[in-house]
Every structure is written in structure tokens, then in C-alpha cells.
C-alpha positions as CSV (number, residue, x, y, z in Angstrom):
1,M,-17.0,-3.9,-7.0
2,A,-16.5,-5.3,-3.5
3,Y,-14.2,-2.8,-2.3
4,T,-13.7,-4.3,1.8
5,A,-15.5,-7.2,3.4
6,I,-14.9,-5.0,6.6
7,D,-16.5,-1.9,7.6
8,D,-15.3,-1.3,10.7
9,P,-12.0,-2.9,11.5
10,E,-11.9,-1.6,15.3
11,A,-14.7,-3.8,15.5
12,Y,-11.7,-6.4,15.4
13,F,-8.1,-5.3,16.0
14,Q,-7.4,-2.3,17.9
15,V,-4.6,-1.2,19.5
16,K,-4.0,0.8,22.8
17,T,-0.9,2.5,24.6
18,Y,-0.9,2.4,28.9
19,T,1.0,4.1,31.2
20,G,0.8,1.3,34.1
21,T,-0.2,1.9,37.7
22,G,0.9,-0.8,39.8
23,S,-2.9,-1.2,41.0
24,S,-5.0,-4.1,39.2
25,A,-6.8,-1.6,36.1
26,A,-9.5,-2.1,34.3
27,L,-8.3,-0.3,30.7
28,T,-11.1,1.0,28.1
29,L,-10.0,0.4,24.3
30,D,-10.2,4.1,22.6
31,G,-11.6,2.5,19.2
32,D,-15.2,4.5,18.7
33,T,-16.4,0.8,18.8
34,D,-16.9,-1.7,21.9
35,M,-14.3,-4.8,21.1
36,Q,-14.4,-7.6,23.7
37,P,-10.8,-9.1,22.8
38,D,-10.1,-12.4,22.6
39,L,-6.3,-12.4,22.5
40,V,-3.8,-9.5,23.4
41,W,-0.4,-9.4,23.4
42,I,1.5,-7.0,25.3
43,K,5.1,-5.5,25.6
44,E,6.9,-2.9,27.4
45,R,8.0,-0.1,25.5
46,G,10.9,1.5,27.9
47,G,12.5,-1.6,29.5
48,T,13.2,-5.2,28.8
49,Q,10.6,-6.8,30.1
50,N,9.0,-10.2,27.8
51,N,6.2,-10.2,25.2
52,I,3.1,-11.7,27.1
53,V,0.7,-13.3,25.0
54,T,-2.8,-14.2,25.9
55,D,-6.2,-15.6,24.3
56,A,-9.7,-15.9,26.0
57,V,-9.3,-19.8,25.6
58,R,-6.5,-21.1,27.5
59,G,-7.6,-18.1,29.7
60,T,-6.3,-15.1,31.4
61,N,-3.7,-16.3,33.7
62,K,-2.2,-18.6,30.9
63,N,0.6,-16.7,29.8
64,L,3.3,-17.1,26.9
65,Y,6.4,-15.5,25.5
66,S,6.9,-14.7,21.5
67,D,10.4,-14.2,22.5
68,S,11.2,-17.5,25.1
69,T,10.6,-21.0,24.4
70,S,9.5,-20.8,28.0
71,A,6.6,-23.2,28.6
72,E,4.0,-21.6,29.4
73,A,3.4,-19.8,32.6
74,T,0.1,-19.6,34.7
75,T,0.4,-16.5,37.0
76,T,-2.2,-14.0,38.7
77,D,0.3,-11.1,37.8
78,N,-0.7,-10.0,34.0
79,I,-4.1,-10.2,32.4
80,T,-7.0,-10.9,34.8
81,A,-10.0,-11.0,32.6
82,F,-11.2,-9.5,29.0
83,G,-14.1,-6.7,29.5
84,S,-16.6,-5.8,27.0
85,D,-14.4,-3.0,26.0
86,G,-11.0,-3.9,26.6
87,F,-9.2,-5.9,29.4
88,T,-7.6,-5.5,33.1
89,V,-4.2,-5.9,34.1
90,A,-3.1,-7.3,37.3
91,G,-1.0,-4.8,40.2
92,A,1.5,-7.1,40.4
93,G,2.9,-7.5,36.8
94,N,6.1,-5.4,35.4
95,E,5.5,-7.1,32.4
96,T,2.0,-5.7,32.0
97,N,1.5,-3.2,34.3
98,G,4.4,-1.5,36.6
99,S,3.8,2.0,38.1
100,S,4.9,4.4,35.6
101,K,5.7,1.9,32.6
102,T,4.7,2.6,29.0
103,Y,3.1,-0.3,27.6
104,V,1.0,-1.1,24.0
105,A,-1.6,-3.6,23.5
106,W,-2.8,-5.5,20.3
107,C,-5.5,-6.6,20.6
108,W,-7.6,-9.3,17.9
109,K,-11.1,-10.3,18.2
110,E,-11.7,-13.9,17.3
111,S,-14.4,-14.0,14.0
112,A,-14.4,-15.7,11.1
113,T,-16.3,-12.4,9.6
114,S,-12.3,-10.3,10.7
115,G,-10.5,-14.2,9.6
116,F,-9.2,-15.1,13.1
117,D,-9.4,-18.6,14.7
118,I,-8.1,-20.0,17.9
119,V,-7.7,-23.6,17.9
120,S,-6.6,-25.8,20.3
121,F,-6.0,-29.4,20.4
122,T,-3.5,-32.3,21.8
123,G,-0.7,-32.9,20.1
124,N,0.0,-36.8,19.3
125,A,2.9,-36.4,17.3
126,T,1.4,-38.1,13.7
127,A,0.9,-36.0,10.9
128,R,-2.9,-34.8,10.3
129,T,-5.4,-31.8,9.5
130,I,-6.9,-30.2,11.9
131,S,-10.3,-28.5,11.9
132,H,-10.7,-24.8,11.8
133,S,-13.4,-22.2,11.7
134,L,-12.7,-19.2,9.4
135,S,-14.5,-21.2,6.0
136,A,-11.2,-19.4,4.1
137,V,-7.8,-20.8,3.6
138,P,-5.6,-19.7,6.1
139,K,-2.3,-17.0,4.8
140,F,-0.9,-16.7,8.7
141,M,-0.9,-19.4,11.5
142,I,1.1,-19.0,14.9
143,I,1.4,-22.5,17.0
144,R,2.9,-23.0,20.2
145,N,3.5,-26.4,22.6
146,R,1.9,-25.1,25.5
147,P,3.9,-27.1,28.3
148,D,6.5,-28.0,26.5
149,T,9.9,-26.0,26.1
150,A,10.0,-25.2,22.1
151,N,9.3,-22.4,19.4
152,F,6.6,-20.4,18.5
153,L,5.5,-22.3,15.0
154,V,5.1,-20.0,12.2
155,Y,3.6,-20.6,8.7
156,H,3.1,-17.4,5.8
157,G,1.2,-18.3,2.8
158,A,3.4,-15.8,1.3
159,N,7.1,-16.9,2.4
160,T,8.9,-16.8,-0.8
161,S,10.1,-21.1,-0.7
162,A,7.8,-23.2,-0.2
163,P,5.6,-22.1,2.9
164,A,3.8,-25.8,3.8
165,T,7.8,-26.7,3.9
166,D,9.7,-23.6,4.9
167,G,8.8,-22.5,8.7
168,L,9.1,-19.5,10.8
169,Y,9.8,-19.4,14.4
170,M,8.3,-15.8,16.0
171,N,10.9,-16.5,19.3
172,S,14.2,-16.4,16.9
173,N,15.7,-14.7,14.5
174,G,16.8,-16.9,11.8
175,A,15.5,-17.6,8.6
176,T,13.2,-20.5,7.3
177,D,14.1,-23.8,8.3
178,D,12.6,-26.3,5.8
179,D,11.1,-29.4,8.3
180,A,8.2,-31.4,6.6
181,G,7.6,-31.9,10.4
182,F,5.9,-28.8,10.8
183,F,2.9,-28.7,8.4
184,N,3.3,-32.0,7.3
185,D,4.3,-30.7,3.5
186,T,1.0,-29.7,2.9
187,D,-0.8,-26.1,2.8
188,P,-3.7,-25.2,5.0
189,T,-7.2,-25.4,3.0
190,S,-10.7,-23.3,4.2
191,S,-11.9,-26.0,6.1
192,V,-8.3,-28.2,7.8
193,F,-4.8,-27.5,8.8
194,S,-2.1,-29.6,8.8
195,V,0.7,-31.1,11.5
196,G,3.5,-33.2,11.2
197,T,5.6,-34.7,13.2
198,N,7.9,-32.1,14.9
199,N,7.4,-31.1,18.4
200,N,6.8,-27.6,18.0
201,A,3.8,-28.6,15.4
202,N,2.4,-31.5,17.1
203,G,4.1,-32.5,20.6
204,N,3.0,-36.4,21.2
205,T,0.1,-35.6,24.5
206,D,1.0,-32.2,24.5
207,A,-1.6,-29.3,25.0
208,M,-1.6,-27.1,21.6
209,I,-2.6,-23.6,20.2
210,A,-2.6,-22.3,17.2
211,Y,-3.4,-18.9,16.2
212,L,-4.5,-18.8,12.3
213,F,-5.6,-16.0,9.9
214,A,-7.4,-15.5,6.7
215,E,-7.0,-12.2,4.6
216,K,-10.0,-10.3,4.4
217,Q,-9.9,-7.4,2.0
218,G,-9.8,-4.0,3.2
219,F,-8.7,-5.5,6.8
220,S,-5.9,-8.0,6.8
221,H,-3.1,-8.7,4.4
222,F,-0.6,-11.1,4.4
223,G,2.2,-10.5,1.8
224,S,5.8,-10.5,1.2
225,Y,8.4,-7.8,-1.1
226,E,12.0,-8.1,-2.0
227,G,14.1,-5.4,0.0
228,N,16.2,-2.9,-2.3
229,G,18.7,-1.4,0.2
230,S,17.5,2.0,-0.7
231,L,15.5,4.5,2.2
232,D,12.7,4.9,-0.7
233,G,12.0,1.4,0.0
234,P,9.1,-0.9,-1.5
235,F,5.7,0.7,-1.4
236,L,3.3,-2.5,-0.1
237,A,-0.3,-2.0,-1.5
238,L,-2.6,-3.0,1.1
239,S,-6.1,-1.6,0.1
240,F,-6.5,-0.1,4.1
241,L,-5.0,2.5,5.4
242,P,-3.3,0.1,8.6
243,S,-2.5,0.2,11.9
244,Y,-0.5,-3.0,12.1
245,F,2.5,-4.1,10.4
246,F,4.6,-7.3,11.3
247,I,8.2,-7.9,9.3
248,K,10.4,-10.6,8.8
249,R,13.0,-11.1,6.6
250,T,13.1,-14.6,5.4
251,D,16.4,-15.4,3.2
252,S,19.0,-14.7,6.4
253,D,19.0,-13.8,10.2
254,G,16.5,-11.1,11.0
255,N,14.4,-9.6,13.6
256,W,10.5,-9.5,14.1
257,V,9.4,-5.8,14.1
258,I,6.4,-4.5,15.1
259,F,5.1,-1.2,14.1
260,D,1.9,0.4,14.9
261,N,-0.6,3.6,14.5
262,K,-0.1,4.0,18.0
263,R,3.8,5.1,18.3
264,S,4.9,7.1,16.5
265,S,8.5,9.6,16.5
266,T,6.4,12.2,15.1
267,G,3.3,12.9,17.0
268,G,1.6,10.6,14.9
269,F,2.4,11.3,11.9
270,N,4.1,9.4,9.4
271,E,7.1,8.8,9.5
272,I,6.6,6.1,12.5
273,G,9.9,5.8,13.7
274,Y,8.7,3.9,17.1
275,S,9.1,0.1,16.8
276,L,9.1,-3.0,18.8
277,L,10.2,-6.9,18.7
278,A,8.4,-9.8,19.2
279,D,11.5,-12.1,19.1
280,G,13.1,-10.0,21.8
281,S,12.5,-7.9,24.9
282,N,14.1,-5.3,23.8
283,A,13.3,-1.8,24.8
284,E,11.3,-0.2,21.9
285,A,14.0,1.5,19.2
286,T,13.6,5.3,19.1
287,G,15.3,8.0,16.6
288,T,18.3,7.3,15.3
289,T,18.1,3.5,16.6
290,S,14.6,2.9,14.8
291,N,13.1,1.9,12.0
292,D,11.1,3.7,9.8
293,V,8.1,3.1,7.3
294,D,5.0,5.9,7.0
295,F,1.3,4.2,6.8
296,L,-0.6,5.4,4.1
297,S,-4.2,5.3,3.2
298,G,-3.7,2.7,0.9
299,G,-0.1,0.6,2.2
300,I,3.2,0.9,3.7
301,K,6.4,2.4,2.2
302,I,9.5,1.4,3.4
303,R,12.0,3.9,4.9
304,E,15.0,2.2,5.8
305,D,17.7,0.4,4.2
306,N,18.9,-2.1,7.3
307,G,18.8,-5.7,6.8
308,D,15.6,-6.1,9.4
309,L,13.3,-4.3,6.6
310,N,15.3,-3.6,3.5
311,A,17.7,-4.9,2.1
312,D,19.2,-5.2,-1.2
313,G,18.1,-8.5,-2.6
314,A,16.5,-9.9,0.4
315,T,12.8,-11.8,1.2
316,Y,10.8,-10.7,3.7
317,I,7.0,-11.6,4.6
318,Y,4.7,-9.5,7.0
319,A,1.2,-9.5,8.1
320,A,-1.0,-5.9,8.2
321,F,-4.1,-4.9,9.6
322,A,-6.2,-2.4,8.6
323,K,-7.2,0.9,10.7
324,A,-9.3,1.9,7.8
325,P,-10.8,0.3,4.6
326,F,-9.1,2.4,1.2
327,V,-12.4,2.6,0.2
328,N,-15.6,1.4,1.9
329,S,-18.6,-0.4,1.4
330,N,-20.0,2.9,0.2
331,G,-18.0,3.8,-1.9
332,V,-16.4,6.7,0.3
333,P,-12.4,6.6,0.8
334,C,-10.8,6.9,4.2
335,N,-8.2,9.7,4.5
336,A,-4.1,9.6,5.1
337,R,-2.7,10.3,8.4
């Protein structure tokens, strides 16, 4: 029996919390395994700075904002280097390193083993396929037109309507949008993904970037569920202890909500009551204003009854990444929080 594809999730994904210094700082990831990240997404926790998305393919001086339609910015104020076990932040950027401000960074390593590929291409506004290197079918894709005022276009394979037809915008709280111009009404395969004529997916002559994720047993899961409107919400079976949970309502308006295992109102124990938004620059929600979930050894328990997480009869999609597999390849189970 294959319990997990990856025994050590920290080799491919880690969460880093830190306090800004206002001067250049090389930050080391906290995991026991060294990991050089290829995608780093940073959000200030206590204030209303933008979500900053930087990757090794576009370069450290190229910033996109998940909560904005603004074009890619070229700066030297945020991430300046990806290190062998972390990244360096500059001294002048309040978005990533303001003095005494608190931050969280979500960090991924590009690897077919972990099911993550970064693809850069030039758009041509013509329906076509584009190659990727996963050797597996992507279940979750984020595509961004870099030079234009545009949306972060999202494909999710568990979208309860028609994933190849109905896209979502990560910078918006809106429901799914039906447009054949997104993905040419074609699901991705183990070698290619499809784009249509829509400017958000394939802008003519524009530099485009795509983040593709395939599902890996014991490491990542991209699923959906129906809400029940109760504080005793659904349990989402994942086959791992999660470190990151990203969720969006699809049938109506709802924010893109992010939880992780480093930010908790209970000192690292359940319930996890600290959340941030991918579609907003809002400060971290805590206490009575927060959403609540439990991170368990084999999945996630929803502990909220509001529209963003668990409205009765509403549909939701999510992405989750592991802290540890529920059972490793030697048959040894992980510990709960």
C-alpha cells in the first residue's frame, strides 16, 4: 500500500513567520530540512499591505499582488534573493520587511516530485495548448498576465460546475465566471494545459506566468465540499496533517481565506483562528472576527458557520499542503497537533 508519495513535505513546502527589521535580512526557514524556495508569497499580518507574490522564474525584483489587478511591478524593496534555505528581504519595503511589523511567508519549491511547476509563456490570444513538466494532471492552476491590468485566473479541478469552463479570479471574491476564453473548455493533461483567447489567460504578445499544481498522496490535495451552516462543519479527509489551507466559495461571493500551522490563536493548538485573505490587503483576522478550523492528523475540520467557510448548501473549493503525511512510507503514523 502506498501511504504517501513524499515522506518529508518540508523539502517542498514551508511556512515562515517573522518580524521585520527595516534593514536587509536573510531569513532562514524553520523546518528541519533545508529548502530553497522557487515561489514565495508574503503578507503583512498586522496591517493593510498587499499580498506579494515573487518567483524564481520571473526574478526576485518582479512582484505581483494577489489582491490587485495592478500590472507586475519591478522593485528592489521586497525579496532580493532566494537562498539555499530561505530568502532575503530588503530594508525599505513595508510589504515584506517594515520595522517591527509581523509577516508570514508561504514558500514552495518547484519540483515534479511534489507536483509543482512554474511555466512562463508569451500570450497570443489564440486558443492553444502549453507544455508543462509535471508528468501528472494539474488539479489547481493560477495564471497571470504580467504587464497588463488583469486578474489572477484560477482553474480548480474540483470546481463543482465545469472546471474547464468556469474560472475564478483570485483577486476577487466573486463566484465562478463562465468563459470559454479561459481554458478553451479543455481540462489539462499530464503534459499540457489549455488557454483560450481571454486576456487574463493568454494576452496577445504579453508575458504570462502560470503556477501549476498536481495532487500528490500525503502531500497535497485539491478538493471541494458542501457547507452545512453549523459550527460542527464538514471534515475534509486529506491523508496528511496540514500546514496550509486555502479556501474559496464558488456558488456566490466569498473571500479566498488562508490558514496555516504557524499562525494560531491558541499557541499552536486547535482551533486555528488566525486567517488572511488572498483577495484583500486586510490585516489578519483574529479572535471573534476570525474564521476557525482544526488541523488534524488526517485532515481539516471546519469550525465556522459563515459564508466564507460553511454556509448551508454552499459549495467550496480548497487547496491544502502537508506538514506530515498521515502515515509515512514505512507505515508509521504522524502525531496530531
